Rosetta silent file (secondary structure, phi, psi, omega in degrees, C-alpha in Angstrom):
SEQUENCE: MCGPLTVADYMKEIFMNPKMGYYMTKDVFGKDGDFTTSPEISQLFGEMIAIWCINEWHKLGSPNPHFLVELGPGRGTMMQDILRVFNKIGMNNAGLSVHLVEVSRELSKIQAKNLCTTVKETTGAHFMEGVTETGVPVYWYNSIESVPTCFTLILAHEFFDALPIHKFQKTDEGWREVLIDVNEAGNKLRYVISKAPTPASLYFTAGEEKRHHLEVSPQAGMIMQHIAQRLVNHGGFLLVADYGHTGEREDTFRAFRNHSQQDPLLEPGMSDLTADVDFSYLKKMVADKLLAFGPKSQHDFLKSLHIDIRLEVLLKKSKSKEEKEMLLSGYKMIMDRDKMGECFKFMSFFPSVVKELLEQFPVVGFEN
SCORE:     score description
SCORE:     0.000 S_00000001
   1 L     0.000  124.034 -178.957   39.324   11.932  124.674 S_00000001
   2 L  -102.076   92.775 -179.740   36.829   13.590  122.295 S_00000001
   3 L    82.782  168.461 -177.497   38.896   15.459  119.725 S_00000001
   4 L   -63.685  150.134  175.491   42.237   17.217  120.104 S_00000001
   5 E  -106.028  149.681  166.870   43.188   19.028  123.310 S_00000001
   6 E   -70.195  157.382  176.945   45.107   22.252  123.640 S_00000001
   7 H   -62.117  -35.188  178.730   48.464   21.796  125.339 S_00000001
   8 H   -61.992  -45.011  179.083   47.131   23.965  128.170 S_00000001
   9 H   -66.391  -36.386  176.864   44.171   21.630  128.770 S_00000001
  10 H   -61.206  -46.968  179.936   46.495   18.634  128.599 S_00000001
  11 H   -63.527  -42.174  179.340   48.759   20.145  131.259 S_00000001
  12 H   -59.713  -43.675 -179.032   45.807   21.037  133.495 S_00000001
  13 H   -66.983  -42.212  179.740   44.503   17.475  133.370 S_00000001
  14 H   -62.475  -44.085 -175.688   47.939   15.965  134.012 S_00000001
  15 H   -79.907  -40.386 -162.689   48.621   18.246  136.976 S_00000001
  16 H  -109.588   -2.164  177.940   45.208   18.791  138.518 S_00000001
  17 L   -54.021  124.725 -173.187   43.139   15.630  138.081 S_00000001
  18 L   -57.487  -31.733 -176.083   41.836   15.032  141.635 S_00000001
  19 L   -98.527  -34.346 -173.436   42.600   11.307  141.616 S_00000001
  20 L  -121.492    3.442 -175.846   45.575   10.957  139.268 S_00000001
  21 L   -59.447  140.953 -175.006   47.039   14.469  139.020 S_00000001
  22 L   -56.061  -45.241 -178.007   50.835   14.643  139.104 S_00000001
  23 L   -88.082   -9.578 -169.692   50.979   17.174  141.948 S_00000001
  24 L   -88.142  -16.517 -168.623   47.846   15.982  143.723 S_00000001
  25 L  -124.475   -3.651 -173.758   48.860   12.558  145.002 S_00000001
  26 L  -157.208  169.067  173.912   52.579   12.459  145.843 S_00000001
  27 L   -90.650  111.985 -173.064   55.781   14.248  146.816 S_00000001
  28 L  -100.504    3.938 -174.265   57.530   14.922  143.493 S_00000001
  29 E  -100.286  164.882  172.682   60.542   16.843  144.850 S_00000001
  30 L    83.227 -172.004 -173.735   64.031   15.859  145.959 S_00000001
  31 L   -64.460  -26.743 -179.619   66.252   12.907  145.183 S_00000001
  32 L   -93.871   -1.222  178.982   63.352   10.452  145.184 S_00000001
  33 L   -98.197 -159.805 -178.152   61.165   12.643  142.974 S_00000001
  34 L   -94.017  -15.714  178.971   61.389   13.646  139.325 S_00000001
  35 E  -156.682  162.419  179.857   63.337   16.870  139.853 S_00000001
  36 L  -125.493  137.242  179.949   65.254   18.822  142.488 S_00000001
  37 L  -103.685  162.335 -177.351   64.998   22.557  143.174 S_00000001
  38 H   -54.857  -43.711  179.285   67.678   24.931  144.472 S_00000001
  39 H   -61.500  -29.507  179.211   66.219   25.181  148.021 S_00000001
  40 H   -75.818  -20.075 -176.344   66.334   21.377  148.304 S_00000001
  41 H   -87.650  -41.190 -175.131   70.001   21.391  147.266 S_00000001
  42 L  -148.461  134.058  175.885   71.428   24.083  149.540 S_00000001
  43 H   -65.100  -21.204 -179.912   70.222   26.116  152.525 S_00000001
  44 H   -58.127  -35.295 -176.601   72.285   28.976  151.109 S_00000001
  45 H   -60.872  -56.678 -179.602   69.631   29.598  148.477 S_00000001
  46 H   -62.234  -35.723  179.528   66.774   30.317  150.879 S_00000001
  47 H   -64.727  -39.448  178.301   69.041   32.280  153.191 S_00000001
  48 H   -68.039  -37.679  176.439   70.065   34.615  150.362 S_00000001
  49 H   -62.348  -40.343  178.561   66.423   35.125  149.370 S_00000001
  50 H   -60.781  -46.265  179.984   65.684   36.043  152.994 S_00000001
  51 H   -60.993  -41.802  179.322   68.484   38.627  153.046 S_00000001
  52 H   -62.233  -46.505 -179.707   67.221   40.130  149.793 S_00000001
  53 H   -60.544  -44.414 -179.666   63.654   40.387  151.116 S_00000001
  54 H   -61.019  -45.158 -178.581   64.793   42.006  154.356 S_00000001
  55 H   -61.284  -47.219 -177.563   66.901   44.571  152.509 S_00000001
  56 H   -71.206  -33.200  176.553   64.136   45.593  150.112 S_00000001
  57 H   -63.176  -46.173  177.337   61.529   45.640  152.900 S_00000001
  58 H   -62.373  -40.432 -178.870   63.692   48.038  154.938 S_00000001
  59 H   -60.157  -33.356 -179.044   64.289   50.161  151.839 S_00000001
  60 L   -90.457   11.450  173.193   60.534   50.606  151.436 S_00000001
  61 L   102.212    9.066  178.805   60.134   51.743  155.037 S_00000001
  62 L    51.269   50.266 -175.945   59.730   48.453  156.966 S_00000001
  63 L   -66.368  142.544  176.450   55.919   48.607  156.801 S_00000001
  64 L  -132.124  144.439   -5.679   53.877   46.607  159.313 S_00000001
  65 L   -71.908  169.510  176.784   51.940   44.433  159.176 S_00000001
  66 E  -147.142  147.218  179.815   53.298   42.644  156.113 S_00000001
  67 E  -101.284  142.242  168.115   52.609   39.356  154.358 S_00000001
  68 E  -109.774  110.595 -175.517   55.190   36.919  153.025 S_00000001
  69 E  -109.904  132.352  172.844   53.485   35.091  150.151 S_00000001
  70 E  -122.541  130.256  177.672   54.947   32.140  148.263 S_00000001
  71 E   -93.668  120.163 -179.544   53.392   30.779  145.088 S_00000001
  72 L    63.983   70.305 -171.255   53.873   27.022  144.760 S_00000001
  73 L   -77.077    3.989  179.994   56.008   26.422  147.887 S_00000001
  74 L    63.550 -123.558  177.932   57.107   22.879  147.009 S_00000001
  75 L   -94.663   -0.326 -178.104   57.935   21.071  150.234 S_00000001
  76 L    87.557    8.674 -175.102   58.240   24.327  152.183 S_00000001
  77 H   -66.213  -46.114 -179.423   62.027   24.087  152.338 S_00000001
  78 H   -63.832  -40.955  179.028   62.778   27.587  151.057 S_00000001
  79 H   -64.084  -37.259  175.027   60.217   29.104  153.408 S_00000001
  80 H   -56.413  -49.365 -178.010   61.816   27.197  156.294 S_00000001
  81 H   -65.256  -39.509  179.230   65.202   28.701  155.485 S_00000001
  82 H   -63.695  -46.685 -177.957   63.742   32.188  155.060 S_00000001
  83 H   -66.834  -30.219  176.203   61.892   32.096  158.378 S_00000001
  84 H   -63.544  -43.032  177.847   65.018   30.878  160.162 S_00000001
  85 H   -67.478  -45.068  178.224   66.866   33.988  158.962 S_00000001
  86 H   -55.849  -41.671 -178.181   63.902   36.236  159.765 S_00000001
  87 H   -64.805  -38.093 -178.119   63.807   34.825  163.291 S_00000001
  88 H   -64.638  -29.684 -178.416   67.498   35.519  163.860 S_00000001
  89 L  -104.495    5.719  174.645   67.053   39.229  163.133 S_00000001
  90 L    87.326    8.744 -179.156   63.703   39.600  164.878 S_00000001
  91 H   -71.918  -19.883  179.076   61.449   39.967  161.837 S_00000001
  92 H   -63.475  -21.543 -178.787   59.176   37.189  163.089 S_00000001
  93 H  -104.037   17.561 -174.721   57.895   39.623  165.706 S_00000001
  94 L  -112.883   45.334  176.833   57.376   42.509  163.300 S_00000001
  95 L    73.839   26.516 -176.912   53.814   41.921  162.108 S_00000001
  96 E   -89.330  138.356  166.802   54.769   39.052  159.810 S_00000001
  97 E  -138.850  150.273 -176.284   52.402   36.371  158.560 S_00000001
  98 E  -107.103  136.584 -178.195   53.030   33.711  155.897 S_00000001
  99 E  -132.037  116.078 -174.770   50.562   32.960  153.099 S_00000001
 100 E  -108.395  128.197  177.435   51.124   29.937  150.854 S_00000001
 101 E   -99.646  111.638 -173.306   49.351   29.433  147.532 S_00000001
 102 L  -147.480  125.178 -179.214   49.131   25.689  146.909 S_00000001
 103 L   -89.822  -18.520 -177.248   46.582   23.641  144.947 S_00000001
 104 L   -91.644  119.753  176.970   47.854   20.233  146.082 S_00000001
 105 H   -67.600  -32.342  179.345   46.507   19.003  149.401 S_00000001
 106 H   -64.242  -47.520  178.517   49.273   16.398  149.499 S_00000001
 107 H   -68.168  -33.566  177.798   52.011   19.024  149.214 S_00000001
 108 H   -59.641  -40.315  178.808   50.167   21.280  151.672 S_00000001
 109 H   -64.217  -39.768  178.700   50.419   18.549  154.301 S_00000001
 110 H   -66.369  -43.269  177.625   54.168   18.230  153.684 S_00000001
 111 H   -60.225  -44.268 -179.178   54.607   22.005  153.922 S_00000001
 112 H   -62.893  -40.776  179.214   52.635   22.108  157.164 S_00000001
 113 H   -63.162  -37.938 -177.987   54.730   19.321  158.661 S_00000001
 114 H   -79.390  -24.915 -172.083   57.947   21.156  157.781 S_00000001
 115 H  -106.305  -32.277 -166.498   56.819   24.620  158.868 S_00000001
 116 E  -117.557  153.392  173.074   54.311   24.390  161.704 S_00000001
 117 E   -94.551  -29.121  175.201   53.947   22.960  165.186 S_00000001
 118 E  -131.871  139.777 -178.241   50.153   23.173  165.105 S_00000001
 119 E  -143.301  145.427  173.023   47.888   22.926  162.038 S_00000001
 120 E  -148.638  147.558  175.648   44.152   22.757  161.423 S_00000001
 121 E   -78.130  149.531 -177.157   41.885   22.651  158.390 S_00000001
 122 L  -137.291  172.892  171.993   39.493   25.565  157.917 S_00000001
 123 L  -121.259  152.611 -178.220   36.693   26.777  155.687 S_00000001
 124 L   118.928 -149.257 -176.203   36.572   30.115  153.949 S_00000001
 125 L   -62.042  -39.847  177.330   39.237   32.017  152.024 S_00000001
 126 L  -111.709  148.122 -174.833   42.024   29.730  153.279 S_00000001
 127 L   -98.916   -8.422  179.297   41.699   25.969  153.635 S_00000001
 128 E  -156.412  150.682  176.383   44.353   25.411  156.310 S_00000001
 129 E  -146.924  154.108  179.961   46.206   27.402  158.945 S_00000001
 130 E  -156.898 -177.569  179.517   49.015   26.797  161.385 S_00000001
 131 E  -136.213  136.099  178.587   51.662   28.397  163.564 S_00000001
 132 E   -77.113  171.951  179.703   55.433   28.018  163.359 S_00000001
 133 L   -59.834  -29.002 -178.896   57.647   27.190  166.324 S_00000001
 134 L   -97.108    9.495  173.414   58.445   30.892  166.686 S_00000001
 135 L    91.720   11.111  178.966   54.805   31.988  166.561 S_00000001
 136 L   -82.650  124.727  177.353   54.436   33.081  162.933 S_00000001
 137 E   -72.430  140.987 -179.354   50.921   32.377  161.581 S_00000001
 138 E  -127.473  135.412 -179.152   50.774   30.446  158.291 S_00000001
 139 E  -129.411  147.444  179.970   47.773   30.221  155.949 S_00000001
 140 E  -116.805  139.169 -178.042   47.112   28.121  152.834 S_00000001
 141 E  -134.845  158.267  176.011   45.076   29.197  149.778 S_00000001
 142 L   -82.164  -23.273 -176.658   44.068   27.747  146.424 S_00000001
 143 L  -151.817  158.818  178.532   44.902   30.945  144.538 S_00000001
 144 H   -65.246  -29.220 -179.766   46.668   34.274  144.911 S_00000001
 145 H   -64.270  -24.223 -178.399   43.299   35.990  144.469 S_00000001
 146 H   -83.110  -14.797 -178.139   42.147   34.482  147.792 S_00000001
 147 L   -71.866  130.194  178.437   45.042   35.958  149.793 S_00000001
 148 L   -58.610  163.142 -177.495   43.957   39.032  151.833 S_00000001
 149 L   -92.882  142.800 -179.836   45.447   42.398  150.919 S_00000001
 150 L  -176.400  172.000  168.663   48.356   43.976  152.762 S_00000001
 151 E   -59.991  125.355 -166.554   51.907   45.136  152.079 S_00000001
 152 E  -132.250  132.445  170.689   53.196   41.926  150.510 S_00000001
 153 E  -100.280  111.330 -174.340   56.524   40.262  149.758 S_00000001
 154 E  -108.588  130.801  178.777   55.712   37.759  147.001 S_00000001
 155 E  -118.322  133.510  177.351   58.037   34.911  145.997 S_00000001
 156 E  -133.227   87.282 -179.884   57.579   32.744  142.905 S_00000001
 157 E  -100.459  119.008 -176.474   60.346   30.152  142.693 S_00000001
 158 L    48.479   47.585  177.581   59.850   27.614  139.896 S_00000001
 159 L  -105.146  -51.553 -174.248   56.176   28.530  139.800 S_00000001
 160 H   -67.534  -27.158 -178.721   55.556   30.052  136.380 S_00000001
 161 H   -67.245  -18.437 -178.159   57.315   27.230  134.491 S_00000001
 162 H   -97.979   -0.675  179.847   54.585   24.799  135.597 S_00000001
 163 L   -77.772  145.772 -177.287   51.621   26.912  134.457 S_00000001
 164 L   -58.948  141.842  178.875   49.694   25.659  131.401 S_00000001
 165 L  -121.395  153.219  165.622   50.812   26.991  128.024 S_00000001
 166 E  -101.217  141.665  178.003   49.285   27.275  124.572 S_00000001
 167 E  -113.120  137.168 -178.247   51.608   26.420  121.674 S_00000001
 168 E  -129.627  143.630  179.862   51.351   28.113  118.282 S_00000001
 169 E  -122.850  132.761  176.456   53.012   27.365  114.943 S_00000001
 170 E   -80.241  126.474 -179.655   53.429   29.835  112.080 S_00000001
 171 E  -123.711  178.236  177.562   52.164   28.296  108.812 S_00000001
 172 L   -64.121  -23.591  179.743   51.567   29.505  105.247 S_00000001
 173 L   -93.837    2.140 -177.354   47.979   30.225  106.302 S_00000001
 174 E   112.031 -167.591 -178.598   49.029   32.179  109.397 S_00000001
 175 E   -73.770  134.462  176.362   49.302   31.219  113.053 S_00000001
 176 E  -130.930  148.362 -179.155   47.745   27.906  114.049 S_00000001
 177 E   -82.576  140.440  173.899   47.512   26.284  117.469 S_00000001
 178 E   -84.908  124.799 -177.749   49.441   23.107  118.243 S_00000001
 179 E  -117.207  169.527  178.152   47.047   20.528  119.699 S_00000001
 180 E  -117.479  127.985 -177.108   47.375   17.046  121.192 S_00000001
 181 E  -137.610  174.854  173.613   45.489   14.134  119.634 S_00000001
 182 E   -94.276  153.631  178.193   45.729   10.344  119.406 S_00000001
 183 L   -72.717  176.622 -175.787   47.338    8.665  116.417 S_00000001
 184 L   -62.531  -30.276  178.893   45.326    6.735  113.832 S_00000001
 185 L   -78.765  -13.570  178.277   45.793    3.488  115.737 S_00000001
 186 L    75.790   19.005 -176.067   44.443    5.135  118.866 S_00000001
 187 L  -122.025    7.930 -176.888   47.306    3.968  121.069 S_00000001
 188 L  -154.829  142.280  177.070   49.660    6.937  121.203 S_00000001
 189 E   -82.265  150.849  178.905   49.481   10.704  121.682 S_00000001
 190 E  -151.547  162.867  174.323   50.828   13.052  119.024 S_00000001
 191 E   -87.913  142.553  172.963   50.926   16.740  118.118 S_00000001
 192 E  -135.289  156.206  177.685   48.652   18.072  115.384 S_00000001
 193 E   -99.471  130.604  179.524   48.228   21.538  113.900 S_00000001
 194 L   -59.803  139.927 -177.564   44.748   23.052  114.051 S_00000001
 195 L   -73.582  -26.791 -179.695   43.184   23.311  110.596 S_00000001
 196 L  -132.515  164.550  177.067   41.695   26.720  111.349 S_00000001
 197 L   -59.488  141.984  173.670   42.495   29.527  113.779 S_00000001
 198 L  -100.837  163.889  176.432   41.468   28.851  117.367 S_00000001
 199 H   -54.227  -38.951 -179.442   40.317   31.576  119.783 S_00000001
 200 H   -67.372  -41.581 -177.846   43.711   31.359  121.488 S_00000001
 201 H   -67.906  -30.756  177.872   45.692   31.657  118.248 S_00000001
 202 H   -73.123  -32.613 -173.281   43.701   34.733  117.241 S_00000001
 203 H   -87.734  -37.012 -167.898   44.173   36.408  120.611 S_00000001
 204 H  -103.366   -4.849 -178.835   47.752   35.603  121.615 S_00000001
 205 L   -99.204  148.838 -175.789   49.788   35.738  118.386 S_00000001
 206 L  -115.518  141.810 -177.714   51.399   38.900  117.054 S_00000001
 207 L   -66.139  -29.542 -176.862   51.843   39.908  113.428 S_00000001
 208 L   -92.442    5.798 -178.665   55.400   41.172  113.925 S_00000001
 209 L   -64.320  127.364 -178.722   56.627   38.048  115.723 S_00000001
 210 L   -84.191  -25.159 -179.684   59.894   36.820  114.164 S_00000001
 211 L   -72.505  159.779  178.206   59.769   33.364  115.695 S_00000001
 212 L  -102.124   -7.007  179.458   57.958   30.496  113.981 S_00000001
 213 E  -141.032  132.863 -178.576   56.824   28.817  117.201 S_00000001
 214 E  -126.009  148.461  171.452   55.340   30.460  120.291 S_00000001
 215 E  -127.292  124.071 -176.444   54.450   29.321  123.796 S_00000001
 216 E  -131.433  135.163  176.661   52.100   31.550  125.799 S_00000001
 217 L  -111.864   97.399  176.433   50.650   31.102  129.285 S_00000001
 218 H   -57.854  -35.372 -179.781   47.464   33.171  129.679 S_00000001
 219 H   -63.394  -39.850  176.990   47.270   32.059  133.314 S_00000001
 220 H   -60.932  -41.909  178.976   50.722   33.524  133.975 S_00000001
 221 H   -62.794  -42.196 -179.904   49.560   36.803  132.455 S_00000001
 222 H   -66.883  -39.851  178.447   46.432   36.928  134.609 S_00000001
 223 H   -64.429  -42.646  178.913   48.383   36.155  137.781 S_00000001
 224 H   -62.293  -40.728 -179.697   50.907   38.880  136.965 S_00000001
 225 H   -67.256  -36.757  176.020   48.128   41.408  136.381 S_00000001
 226 H   -65.099  -45.090  179.274   46.493   40.518  139.691 S_00000001
 227 H   -61.154  -41.915 -179.652   49.819   40.853  141.510 S_00000001
 228 H   -58.203  -46.875 -179.667   50.458   44.203  139.810 S_00000001
 229 H   -65.238  -38.076  178.022   47.162   45.639  141.021 S_00000001
 230 H   -61.848  -46.253 -178.092   47.782   44.270  144.515 S_00000001
 231 H   -68.824  -36.299  177.531   51.235   45.880  144.716 S_00000001
 232 H   -64.936  -42.606 -175.437   49.975   49.193  143.348 S_00000001
 233 H   -77.477  -34.206 -169.550   47.113   49.326  145.845 S_00000001
 234 H  -127.215   -6.028  177.902   48.836   47.990  148.956 S_00000001
 235 L    86.478  159.988  178.972   52.609   48.039  148.371 S_00000001
 236 E   130.592 -161.848  179.523   55.230   45.345  148.255 S_00000001
 237 E  -159.801  164.581 -179.911   57.291   43.555  145.617 S_00000001
 238 E  -125.350  133.819  173.587   57.577   40.321  143.647 S_00000001
 239 E  -119.446  121.368  179.426   60.672   38.169  143.149 S_00000001
 240 E  -109.035  132.122  175.001   60.540   35.550  140.384 S_00000001
 241 E  -131.149  121.777 -176.049   63.153   32.795  140.062 S_00000001
 242 E  -167.856  169.168  171.202   62.858   30.319  137.214 S_00000001
 243 E   -89.670  139.476 -175.487   64.484   29.016  134.076 S_00000001
 244 E  -178.837 -162.975 -173.751   63.496   31.040  131.069 S_00000001
 245 E  -151.163 -179.558 -178.342   64.305   33.524  128.325 S_00000001
 246 L  -117.307   42.551  173.215   63.450   37.019  127.099 S_00000001
 247 L    95.653   13.548 -177.972   61.343   36.195  124.068 S_00000001
 248 L  -107.016  -19.320 -176.485   63.825   34.425  121.818 S_00000001
 249 L   -85.536  160.992 -175.637   63.172   30.713  122.428 S_00000001
 250 L  -116.342  -90.071 -175.221   60.573   28.648  120.629 S_00000001
 251 L   -91.284  102.478 -178.882   59.718   25.027  121.503 S_00000001
 252 L  -119.016    0.456 -178.123   60.654   24.434  125.166 S_00000001
 253 L   -65.351  126.625 -176.119   57.777   22.179  126.316 S_00000001
 254 E  -157.149  174.865 -179.713   59.239   19.036  127.900 S_00000001
 255 E  -129.750  154.501  174.720   58.873   16.494  130.695 S_00000001
 256 E  -129.851  134.064  175.093   61.093   15.218  133.503 S_00000001
 257 E  -141.313  129.286 -177.586   60.923   11.840  135.187 S_00000001
 258 L    52.911   41.110  176.131   63.482   10.487  137.636 S_00000001
 259 L    68.399   15.601  178.282   65.660   13.562  136.932 S_00000001
 260 E  -124.018  143.142  179.730   65.808   12.768  133.195 S_00000001
 261 E   -76.340  142.652  177.242   64.150   14.613  130.322 S_00000001
 262 E  -149.694  173.020 -179.936   61.584   12.735  128.275 S_00000001
 263 L   -61.610  123.702 -177.990   58.769   13.171  125.742 S_00000001
 264 L   -67.120  -12.949  178.315   55.912   15.100  127.436 S_00000001
 265 L   -94.291   -2.651 -178.410   53.342   12.958  125.603 S_00000001
 266 L   -88.885  130.074  177.912   54.801    9.710  126.925 S_00000001
 267 L    48.278   67.155 -178.381   53.056    8.086  129.913 S_00000001
 268 L   -54.384  134.074  178.501   50.789   11.020  130.834 S_00000001
 269 L    92.770   -9.973 -177.869   50.685   11.749  134.545 S_00000001
 270 L   -98.911   -6.554 -175.916   53.954   10.016  135.339 S_00000001
 271 L  -132.679  159.213  173.310   56.256   12.976  134.626 S_00000001
 272 E   -80.564  134.104  177.293   56.591   16.652  135.455 S_00000001
 273 E  -104.775  141.504 -176.105   55.633   18.928  132.560 S_00000001
 274 E  -156.188  159.056  172.977   57.328   22.273  132.109 S_00000001
 275 L  -146.038  145.346 -179.249   58.116   25.071  129.667 S_00000001
 276 L   -59.285  142.160  179.032   60.648   27.884  129.907 S_00000001
 277 E   -78.531  132.272  174.317   59.286   31.127  131.323 S_00000001
 278 E   -91.099   97.004 -177.043   59.141   34.049  128.901 S_00000001
 279 H   -63.646  -30.981  178.731   60.276   36.876  131.176 S_00000001
 280 H   -65.782  -31.539  177.241   59.546   39.455  128.477 S_00000001
 281 H   -69.823  -43.676  177.473   55.901   38.308  128.532 S_00000001
 282 H   -58.801  -44.485 -179.781   55.683   38.676  132.321 S_00000001
 283 H   -63.068  -43.321 -179.070   57.134   42.173  132.027 S_00000001
 284 H   -61.380  -37.011 -176.363   54.759   43.119  129.207 S_00000001
 285 H   -65.580  -21.781 -175.296   51.725   42.046  131.231 S_00000001
 286 L  -126.410   15.649 -173.221   52.442   44.601  133.986 S_00000001
 287 L   -60.221  -25.804 -178.515   54.357   47.327  132.145 S_00000001
 288 L   -82.781   -8.673 -175.280   51.695   49.941  132.914 S_00000001
 289 L  -126.795  -30.919 -172.035   51.875   49.379  136.680 S_00000001
 290 E  -121.538  150.817  168.685   55.194   47.854  137.762 S_00000001
 291 E   -86.657  135.198  179.971   58.913   48.464  137.365 S_00000001
 292 E  -114.633  136.195  179.002   60.728   45.337  136.185 S_00000001
 293 E  -126.155  130.922 -178.426   64.370   44.532  136.948 S_00000001
 294 E   101.940 -166.762    8.686   66.271   41.706  135.306 S_00000001
 295 E   -77.799  150.744  174.138   66.338   38.933  134.449 S_00000001
 296 E  -118.298  146.889  178.248   69.701   38.222  136.037 S_00000001
 297 E   -64.735  150.980  178.066   71.377   34.834  136.136 S_00000001
 298 H   -57.460  -39.785  178.867   71.104   32.937  139.407 S_00000001
 299 H   -57.862  -51.575 -176.522   74.912   32.990  139.647 S_00000001
 300 H   -67.779  -39.579 -179.043   75.125   36.777  139.351 S_00000001
 301 H   -63.167  -49.440 -178.196   72.137   37.432  141.600 S_00000001
 302 H   -69.405  -32.542  175.647   73.378   35.247  144.466 S_00000001
 303 H   -61.450  -40.855 -178.348   76.935   36.577  144.064 S_00000001
 304 H   -66.604  -20.288  177.234   75.641   40.110  144.546 S_00000001
 305 L   -92.238    7.915  176.395   74.122   38.980  147.856 S_00000001
 306 L    62.602   46.792  178.264   77.571   37.783  148.989 S_00000001
 307 H   -61.821  -29.265 -179.502   76.693   34.107  149.097 S_00000001
 308 H   -63.428  -37.086  178.948   80.430   33.317  149.240 S_00000001
 309 H   -65.510  -43.408  178.663   80.745   35.011  152.629 S_00000001
 310 H   -64.059  -38.492  177.677   77.862   32.979  154.014 S_00000001
 311 H   -60.479  -44.185 -179.932   79.414   29.796  152.615 S_00000001
 312 H   -61.749  -39.333  178.006   82.683   30.530  154.420 S_00000001
 313 H   -62.061  -45.462 -178.846   80.818   31.028  157.709 S_00000001
 314 H   -67.346  -36.858  178.814   79.021   27.703  157.325 S_00000001
 315 H   -64.354  -39.593  179.069   82.227   25.894  156.360 S_00000001
 316 H   -67.522  -31.090 -179.326   83.952   27.178  159.498 S_00000001
 317 H   -84.706  -15.325 -176.324   81.024   26.019  161.631 S_00000001
 318 L   -65.072  143.742 -172.372   80.775   22.589  159.999 S_00000001
 319 L  -104.010   -0.990 -178.960   81.708   19.720  162.293 S_00000001
 320 L  -151.189  161.663  177.249   82.686   17.043  159.796 S_00000001
 321 H   -63.266  -38.865 -179.407   84.284   16.487  156.421 S_00000001
 322 H   -63.256  -39.762  179.698   80.981   15.147  155.104 S_00000001
 323 H   -65.569  -41.188  177.641   79.172   18.324  156.148 S_00000001
 324 H   -64.045  -42.730 -179.953   81.758   20.496  154.380 S_00000001
 325 H   -63.643  -37.577  178.826   81.543   18.391  151.233 S_00000001
 326 H   -66.291  -41.590  178.248   77.753   18.677  151.250 S_00000001
 327 H   -62.645  -45.640 -179.098   77.936   22.469  151.600 S_00000001
 328 H   -67.384  -40.346  179.193   80.449   22.785  148.763 S_00000001
 329 H   -63.526  -44.034  178.501   78.551   20.395  146.521 S_00000001
 330 H   -64.479  -41.350  178.183   75.296   22.288  147.041 S_00000001
 331 H   -59.722  -47.441 -178.600   77.005   25.624  146.428 S_00000001
 332 H   -63.773  -38.279 -178.560   78.505   24.423  143.153 S_00000001
 333 H   -63.967  -42.952 -177.066   75.200   22.986  141.953 S_00000001
 334 H   -85.034  -15.244 -174.249   73.259   26.222  142.413 S_00000001
 335 H  -108.996  -34.572 -175.818   76.107   28.551  141.370 S_00000001
 336 L   -61.294  136.485 -176.061   78.158   26.943  138.595 S_00000001
 337 L   -67.679  -24.566  178.246   77.197   28.322  135.200 S_00000001
 338 L   -89.162    5.065  175.901   77.215   24.857  133.634 S_00000001
 339 L  -116.270 -104.836 -178.749   74.759   23.607  136.273 S_00000001
 340 L  -103.724   -8.266 -172.342   71.981   25.853  137.667 S_00000001
 341 L   -66.504  -29.762 -176.560   73.869   29.144  137.843 S_00000001
 342 L  -104.160  -39.803 -175.023   73.171   30.324  134.302 S_00000001
 343 L   -71.904  -25.800  176.947   69.948   28.643  133.176 S_00000001
 344 E   -90.567  137.583 -176.385   67.995   29.919  136.190 S_00000001
 345 E  -123.667  155.725  174.249   67.130   33.617  136.195 S_00000001
 346 E  -118.515  142.448  175.438   65.841   36.147  138.716 S_00000001
 347 E  -143.712  139.200 -179.586   63.504   39.034  138.004 S_00000001
 348 E  -123.061  153.249 -177.900   61.951   41.513  140.437 S_00000001
 349 E  -134.663  134.600  179.861   58.930   43.800  140.193 S_00000001
 350 E  -134.057  152.750  176.026   58.074   46.933  142.208 S_00000001
 351 E   -59.573  142.025 -177.737   55.242   49.479  142.013 S_00000001
 352 H   -60.201  -23.441 -177.085   56.060   52.343  139.647 S_00000001
 353 H   -64.214  -20.666 -178.985   55.484   54.834  142.462 S_00000001
 354 H   -97.808   19.155 -176.834   58.846   53.909  144.035 S_00000001
 355 H   -56.772  -48.594 -177.793   60.834   54.629  140.861 S_00000001
 356 H   -63.826  -39.412  178.272   62.762   57.606  142.272 S_00000001
 357 H   -61.793  -43.853 -176.656   63.637   55.705  145.452 S_00000001
 358 H   -76.063  -20.300  172.391   64.977   52.740  143.487 S_00000001
 359 H   -71.555  -34.949  178.990   66.977   55.024  141.209 S_00000001
 360 H   -79.653  -38.631  179.604   68.691   56.393  144.304 S_00000001
 361 L  -126.933   86.729 -173.215   68.949   53.006  146.036 S_00000001
 362 L   -57.733  152.658  177.678   68.983   50.315  143.315 S_00000001
 363 L   -65.183  124.957 -177.948   67.392   46.923  143.864 S_00000001
 364 L   -59.745  134.446 -179.719   70.094   44.580  145.167 S_00000001
 365 L    93.553  -14.657 -177.297   71.119   42.027  142.572 S_00000001
 366 L  -128.842   27.453 -172.938   69.846   44.140  139.676 S_00000001
 367 L   -64.154  -35.772 -175.777   72.115   47.189  139.950 S_00000001
 368 L   -97.035    0.000    0.000   73.511   46.975  136.413 S_00000001
C-alpha cells in the first residue's frame, strides 16, 4: 500500500478484487455465511414484496412489457419467491422479464441455479441469460446502466449498505477525510485524518451540517440519479429496503463475520463491510425528479401488506410441527422490533408525474 487509502477505495478492494474479493469468490449468505438477509429467513418477505409490486404496477396501468430489476440479488432467494407469486396470478405471461445487476460471477452462478432451468454465458450488454421453469427470461448485468430501458420495477434490498463510502471528520481546521493507513510498525491498519482537504471532503461536506462525522456514498448518489432519469423517461418505481437513518447518525462503518460484528480493519477480505444507508441522502439526490415515500420500518411496512394473514394461511397448510415452528421463527425474526422489524427500513420512489394519482391512491405501506 503506497500511502493512505480512502475508506471507499478500501471497500472497493475488499469487495471487488478479482482473486480475493469478498463477494467474488464465495457464497457469503445464509447460516454458513457471515450474515443472513430477510429473504433467506422467511418466504413471507419475498411474497409480500411481490404483492406490493403487483399492486403498484396495476395502479400505474399494468404497462407491458415491463422489467423486474433487482440490484444485488444475493442468492436469488427473494426473486424466487417473487416469481412464484407472479406465476400464481399470471403475471409471468404479461410481458415480464427479469434483469439482475450482479458484479460477482460466483453469486451469479448461484442465482442462475436457483432461478433458471437453462442458462448460457453471453457477450454484450449482459454477460449471462437464462429462462425460468415458467418461461420468464432472466438476464445478468454488471451495472444498472447496462440494463435496457422499459417500464421498470426496481428492487434494492440490502444493496446500498454495501456501496463504498467516504468518511469525513469535522476538525478545528474544517472538514477532513478519514483515511486508512498502516501503523508505524507496518503490521496493522488504522484510521488517520487527512492533513489537508481532499477532493471528496471539499465536494461532499456541507457548511450547515450539525454532525461531527459524515459518511457519504457518491456511488449511491450516481445510481439514484440514473434510476431517476430512467423512471422519468420510461416509467416504473423503485423500492429500497435496508438498514439506515435519515441523516442523524455518524460513524456506522462496521464489519460482520460469522454473524458477529467486528473491526472493519481487522483481517481485510474475511468479513462483510457495511455502513447504514442515509435515506435522506438518497432522497436528496433525486428530489428534482422523483417522489419519495418513507422510510417506514420493516415491521410497519409488512404489516400494512397483511403479512399476518399470509402467515395464517401457511400455518394451516403446514404438515408438521417443525414446519410451523420454522414459519413462526422466521416471522418473528423479520417482524419483531427488537430483531429486524425496526432497524430495517423501506422507502419507495415514483416519477413526479404520477403525484396526483398517488395522492388519490396512496402507495401501499406508506399511507401515513
